[in-house]
N, C-alpha and C positions, 0 to 999 in steps of 0.2 A: 768110297764111303763118305757121304756128306757129313761135314762137321755140324754139331748142334748149334742152333741159333743162340745169340747172346740173350741173357736174362731179360734185358729191357725190351727185346723184340718178342721173346716167347710169351711174356706176360703183359704185353701192351693192352690197355683196356679197350673193350669193344662197345661199351655202353657208358653213359654218363654215370650210372650207379657204380661202376668200377673205378672211376677216377677218384683218387683220394686227395683230401686236403683242399679241394677247390669247390666246396659246396656253394660258396657265394656266387660262383659263375655257373655251375651246372644246373642248379635249381631254377634260376630265371630262364635259362635256355630251354630246359624241359617244359617249363610252363608256356613259353612262346611257341614251341613246336606243337604241344598238345592243343593250344588254342588257335593254331594256324595264323600266328601273328609274327611271322619271320620277316626280318628286314632284308633288304637286297645286298647289304655290305656290313661286314663285321671286322673289328680290329681286336685281335687277341694279343695282349702284351704281358710281359713278365720275365723272370729269370729263366735261364736255360734249363731244360729238362724238367719243367714243372707241368707239362701237359698241354701246351698250346696247340701244337700240330696234331696231337692225338685227338684233342677235342674238336678240332676242325674236321678231321676225318669222320668222327662220330656224328657231327652235325650234317655232313654231306650224306652219310648213310641214312640218317633219319629223314632228311628231306626227300630222298629218292626211294624210300621204303614203299612197297606196294600198299601197306596199311596206313600210310600217312593220311591225315596228320596224326602223329603218334609221338609220345615223349621219348621213347627209346626204340631203336630199330628192332625189327622182329628177329633178324638173323636167319630167316628161312627163305626169303624171296631171292631171286637172282641178283638183284642189286646189292642186297645185304651180303650175300655170299661172295660176290666179286670184290667188295670193299672190306671183307673180313681180314683178320690178322694174317692169314696165309692165302688170301684170295689172289686172283689173277689181276685185279684192278679193273677199273671202269674207264671206258673211253670218254665218258661224260664228266668225269672228275679229274681235273688236271692240276698237278702240283708243279709249281715253278719255283726254282731256287733263285731268288733275286740277287744273290751274291755273284752269280755268273750270267744272269739274264735280266739285268736291271737297267739296260740302256734304252735310249729312245727308240731304236730299231726294234728291240724286243717288244716294247710297249705297242708299237704300231702293228706288229704282226699279231699280237694278242687281240688288239682291237678289231682287226679284220676277221679273225676266226670266231670271235665271240658272238657275232650276229647269226651264225649258223645254229640251227635248232639242235637239241640233243638227239643222239642216235637212238638210245633205248630208254633213257630215264626221263623223269619229269623235269629236272633242272640240269643245266650245265653249270658246274661249280668250279671256280678257280681258287685254288689255295696258294697264295703267294707267301712263301716262307722267307724269313730275313728281309722283311719289307723295307726296313730302314736302309738297305743297300741300293734301293731303286734311286736313280738320279733324279734331280729336280726336273729335267727335261722329260724323263720317262713318266714321272707322276703327272706332269702337265699333259702328256699325250693321252693318259688314261682318265684325266679328270672328267671329260664330258661323258665317257662311257660309265664311270662310277656314279656320276650324278644322275643320269637318266638311262639306266640299262634296259634292255629288252625284258619282257616278262619271264623268260626262261633262264635268266642269267643271275648268278649269285657270286659275290666276292667274299673271301675270308683272308684278311691280312694277318700274318703272325710275325711278331717282332720282339726283340729284347730292348729296343730303344724307341719307344713310341714318339719321343720328342723330335726324332729325325724324320718322321713322316710329315710331309708338308700339311699345314693346317687346313688347306682346302680339301684334301682327301680325308683327313681325320674328322673334319666336321660332318662328313657325309656318311660316317659309319657309326655303328653301335660299339662302343669301346668296353671291353671286358678285361680288367686287370687280373692276371693270375699272380699267385703268391708262392713263396717257399713253403714246403711242407713241414709241419711241426715235428720236432724230434721224436716225441712219444708215439705219434701216429706212424712215423717211419719205422720205429723199432718194432711195433706190433706187426706191421706189414712184412718186414723182413723175417720175423719169426714164422709167419704163415708160409712165406715162400720157401724157407728152409725145410719146413715140414713137408711141403709138396715135393721138394727135391730129395727128401729122405736124407738130409745131412744135418748132423748135430752142430749147434753153435752155442758156445758158452755165453751166459748172460753178461759177463764182463766184457766180452768182445763186441756186443751189439752197439754200445755207445761209441766205440771207436769207428765202426763202419758208418754210423749215422753222422758222426763228426766229419769224417772224410768226405761224405757226400754233400755236406753243407746245405741241406734242405732240398737238393735236387733229386728227384726220383730216378732219373736216368743215370746220374753220376753215382748215386748210392748203389744202384743195381750193378753198375759196372765194377765198383769196388768189391761188392759181395761176390760177383762172378769170378773175380781174380782170386779171392780167398777160397772159394769153393774149388777152384781148379788146383790150388796148392794144398788143400786140406788132406790130412792123412786119415788113418782109421779113427782117431779121436775127434774128427770133425774140425770145425773152426775154433781154435783155442785163443785165449788172450795173448799168449806169447807169440803165436803166429801172426795175429792181427797187429800187435804193437811193433813187432819186428819188421813186418812187410810194409806197414804204412809209415814207419819212421817215428812213432810216438814214444815219449819217455815212459818207461815202465813205472808202475805205481810204487814199486819198492824204493826207487830213487827219490820220487816226490815225497813219499812218507818220511824217508830219512832226512831230507833237507828241511822239511817243515818241523819235524820233531826237534831237530838241532836248533832251528830258529827259536822255538818255544823255550828250550833249555839254555839258550845263549851259548851253545857249544860251538865255538868257531872252528875247532879242529875237525869236528864231524861235517860241518858245512863245507869247508874247503876240501875235505876228503871226497864228498859227493861230487863236487865240481871236477876234481881230478879224475874220478871214475867216469864221468860223462865224457871227458876228453879222451881218456884211454880206451874207451869202448867205441870210439869213432862216431859219437853222436854229435849232432849239430847244436852248438851252444844257443843259437837263436831259437831252435825248436824247443830246447829245454827251458829257456826263459819264457817262451810262449805257454808251454804246458804248466810251468810254475805259476804264471799269472792266472791261468784258468783255475788251478787248484786254490789259489788265494781268493779268487772270485767266489768259488763254491764255499769256502770257509766263511767269507763275509756274509753270504746269504744264510748259511746255517747258524751263524752267530746271531743274526737278526731274527731268523725264523727257525727255531730248533727242529720243527717237524717238516722242514722243507723236503727232505728225501722221501718221507712217507706220503706227502701230498702230491708228489710229482713235480714240485717246483725245480728240483734238480734231478736229472735223469741219470741215476747211478744204481749199481747193484746193491743188494742188501748188506753184504759184508763191507763194501766200500762206504756205504752210508753210515755204518757204525764208526768206522775210522774217522770220517769227517766230523761227526758229532764229538768224538773224543778229542780230536785235534783242535776244534774250535773252542772247546772249554778251556784249553791251556793258553789261549790268547784273550786279549781284550779287543773290543771292536775298533778302538783307535789304533791299536797296534796292527791289526789286520789291514785296516784301511791305509795306514802309512806304508806298510810293506807292499801292498798292491800298487800304490802310487809310485813307489820307488822302482818296482819291477816294470811297470808300464812305461815310465820315463826311460829306463834303461833299454827296454826293447825298442823304443823309438830311436835311441842313439845307436843301436846295433845295426840298423839298416845302412849298408854300405861301409861298415867299419872293417878295418883290416885286421884288428885283433879282438875278435868277439870274446875270447876267453878272458882277456884282461877286463873288459867291460862287465862280464858276468861276475868276476871276483869282486870288482868294485861295488856292484849292486849288492852282493851278499854282505860285504863289509858295512855298507850303509844300513842295511836292515838289522845287523847285529848291534849297532851302536846308536840307540835312540838318544843317549846322553850327549852325543856329539851334534845332534840336530837341535839347534836353539830355537827353531820355529815352533809354531803351534802344534804341528804333528808330533814332533819329538816330545814336547811337554805332555801331550795327551797320552802318548805311548808309555811314558814313564809313570803317569798317573794310573794307567791301567795296571801296570805291574804292582804298584802300591796297593790298589784295591784288591787285586787277587791275593797278595800276600796277607792282607788283613782278613780276607775271607778264609785263608788256609790256617793262619796262626790263631785268629780270634781277636776280637776288638779289645778285651781288657788288657792284654799284655803289651800290645804295640804302643798305644798312646801314653801309658803310664811311665814307661822307661825313659823316653827322651826328655821330658820337661826339665828335670833338674840339670842346670848347666854344669855343676860340679859334682857329677855322679860319683866319682871315686871318693871325694872327700866325705860326701854325705853317707856313702855306704860304710865308711870306716868310722864315722862320727858317733853312731848310736852307742857303741860299747863304752867309750869314756863318758858319754853323757849320762849313762845309767849310774855311774859311780860318782858323778859330780857332786851331788848333795852331801856325800860323806865328808870330804875335806873342807866343806864350807865353814864350819865353826872355827877351824884352826886359822883361817884367813882373817877372821874378824878380830884377832888378838891385837893387832897394831892400832886399834881405834883411838887410844888416848893420844897418839902423836899428832897434835894439832898445833903446830907452831906457825909463826909468820902469818898474821892475818891477811897481809897483802895478796899472797898467791892464791888465797882460797877461791876467789871468783874465777880464776883461770884453771883451777884443777880439773873441772869437768872435761877439759880438752883431751886428757888421755883416754876418754871413752872410746875413740875410734880404734885404740889398740885391742879392745876386747872383741870387736866383731868377728875376727876369725874363729873364736870359740863360742862367743855368746849366741849368735844366730844358730849355730849348729846345735848348741845345747837346748835352745828354745824350740827349734824345729824338729829335733830328733824324735820326740815321743810320737808325733803324728805322721808327717808326710813320708819319711823314708821307709817306714815299715810296710805300708801298703804297696809302695812301688817295688820293693824287693821281694815281697811275698809271692806274687803270681808269675814271676819271671820264668823260672826254669821248670819247676816240677810238673806244671800242668800242660805245657805246650809240646815237649819233644815227641810224645806219643802220637800227636795229631798230624805230624808231617812225615812224608815218605822221602826216599832218596831222590825221586824225581822232583819233588817240591823244593828240596834244598838246592838241587842243581839249578832249578829254574830261578831261584832267588839269590843264587851265589853272586851274580854281578852287583846286586844291591849291597851285599855284604862287603864286597871289594870297594865300592864307592864309600861306604861308611868308614872303612879302614883309612882311606885317604884323608878324611877330615880329622882323624885321631892321630895318626903317625904315618908319615910318608914312607919311612923305611919299611914298615910292615906292609903297607899298601904295595910297594914295589916288589918286595920279596914274595908275597902271597899271590899278587895279581899276575906275575910273570912265571911263577914256578909251581905253585900249589894247584892241585886238582882234587876235587871231591871224588874219593874212591868208593866209599860206602857210608851208610848211615842207618843204624838199627833202632833209632828212637832215642837213644841215650848217648851213644858214642859216635862221634864224627871222625872218620878216617880220612886223613889228608895224605896225598901222595906227592913226593918230591922226586925229581929226576936223579938226584945224587945224595949220598949220605952227608956230604958237606953242607948242602943247602938245608937238609933236614936238621943237622946239628946247629946250624945258624938260627933256624927257627926256634929250636928248643932252648938254646942258650942265650939268645939275644933279647929276651923280654918281649917277644912278639906274641906269645900265646895269650897273655892277659889282654892285650890290645884287640886281638881277634875275637876273644870272648865278649869284650865290651861292644865291639862292632856288631856281633851277631845279636846280642841283647838289644842293642839300639835299633838295628835294622829290621830284624824279623822276630824279636821276642824269644829267642832260643839260646840256651846256654848249656850245651852238651859237654861231655868230656871229649877232649881232642886227642886223637892218636895219630902221631906223625910217622909215616913209613916211607921207605924208598919205593918209588913207583914201579921199579922193575920187579919187585917181589920180595926183596930183602926186608924183613920186618924190623922195626926199631922199637925200643922200649918206650912205651907211652908215658908221657909226663903225668905227674900227680894231678888229680882233678883240682880245679880251682873253683872255689865256691863263689867268689865275687871278684871283680876286677879291681882289687885293692892297690897293687903296686904301681901307681901312676907317678912318674918321677917329679913332675913340677905342678903341684897344686897351686892354683891362683887364688889369692885372697878375694873375698867378695868386693864388688865394686862400690857398694853403698853400705853404710852402717845401719844396724837395726833400729836405733833410737830415732824418733821423728826429727828432732832439731839437728840439722847438719852442723858439724864443727870441723875446724881445720885440724888435721892430724899433726902431732908433734913428730920431730925427727926420731925420737926414741921408739915411737910406735912403728914408723916406716921401716926401721932397721931391725925390728924384732925377728927372731929366728923362727922358721916354720915349726920347730920342735915344740913351740908353745901351744900348738894345736892339741897336743896330747898331754899337756900339763894339767893335773887336776885343779890347780889354782885358776886355770883359765875359765873355768865354769862359774866363777864368782860374778855376781851382778855388780857392774860398775856404777850403777845408780845408787848403791847402798850408801847410806849416810856416813858410815864408819870409813868406807873407802874414800869418799870425797874428802874426809877430814885429813887424809894423809897429805904430807907435803910433797913437792916435786922431788926433793932429794930422797925421801923414803921410797918413793916409787922407783926411782932410778936404781937405788941399791937393791931393792927387792926384785924388780923385774929383770934388770940387766946385769946385776952384780957389779955395778959401777962403784968407783971410789970417788967420793965427793971431796974435792980439795977446798973449794970455797963456793959459797952460795950468795949471789948478789940479790938483794931484795928487789922484788918487782916494783917498778915505778908506776 
């Protein structure tokens, strides 16, 4: 029993109308045949498997058709039947493989036989395949024959490398360049062939077959023939195609892309480990990841790319691409694609491809470590996405005050400041020593720690504190918080390095329901260290500063043992070291006195600190009175000011 022919032989085109993807060649040839303006020599060039030899056979059939001149062979005459797909062949159409018959002796033999007239047909046609393999001496032996052939002789040269055909031959032919077949056209062609074969093929498997064929019709049909041979009752499935062709499954690519978007290093390296454990090639995985990032870059720039056919993917995969692209910024995607492309180049010839793959993933995860333009733009993309998620009112208002903890605590005493003011005005009559009076305004710098807070308390701090927490928690999801968590860790570093080290290395976002953020720690000791070490207020301040969110924090042991959640903190008040303002509020700068520099921070909360130091009664006090009242000093002797 004869085995069936391969698909590329069974479905070889027999007319120019059946040749797909080469209309720029077939249409001029059909016009030349119909108008009887056929040249004596043609050169067909292009990639392998794109239809050069097939078109040469169709041209020979059309030339020798009994109804010629005609654009397409009739398929009914003796010559057309002899040259058909399953025909016996014609003695007047000779195919020569130049790879094995390209020497000068073969060219001389051809030249001697070419002058004999055709036996049955109108023309004797020589189809020289792989013409670039003909030696220079062989071409020189054919040169006179190709330049001035007898009327019954036609030459068709087919080659993948037209530059290797000597110019004297090339200049005497009509050159028709063939091209690779577009993916969408190949996909529809494969669907039609599967219907003719009566085999089902999943839509998600078609792009893999087309990709394996790389635009070559013959190579694509060979791949499809292999899959059809191994298909079961369900037909050609995605799992069969990806496993047999060696491509990375979409589940792994989706997992690593989602982990990149969330900044989840554990998941990223877990995917890399799975790639190695399942025996896949790290280079192929890197290549597939680069292709996925390329698709995401296009979708980010053109959201309807899958619908318009700009990207050849199935419907459900198109939805995944749109969702994944929305979680990145364009600069982030471009930077990641550049890093993966550079790493793929380094992998060629590398002895440790897994190590290079892990380094690539580490670079993609850490845009802050990249001090170049790409890293800055990637971080800017994260900030813009965070602002779009959290909302613009909350994010810019929280960071401006440099002393946020002081100003958050200042409005309460400031509201009560006017009450004790009359009691401070009592020592007004004490106006001794006329000499020190001009220098008494110098103590004014001692008031700035309280005076600016009392002056600024009614207006700026209240709007800044109002929109922080109540309006934003409900607008963010668990995925949003995980995606912005690296930014929160960076904010902790600028506030307190101990908190940054503890949370950055040990804490993990377990859950977020809009108001309560659950943090998981690997052990109860680390959880207790977080709860009892003053780290929670710092984390709340970092979240307010970085993402405008101030939820209640529930710290648990990550293995599942729940811990009692700490009491909710309304504002990040307990900051250990409040710094005094750098400049005094009054316009004229004065040199501070030693008594003012050594003032205790507790004066910030003293009701007397709200008294206006520009008051005339206060200016009337002597230096000794101020020292006694402000510092509780005991004056032994006062030397008059000279």
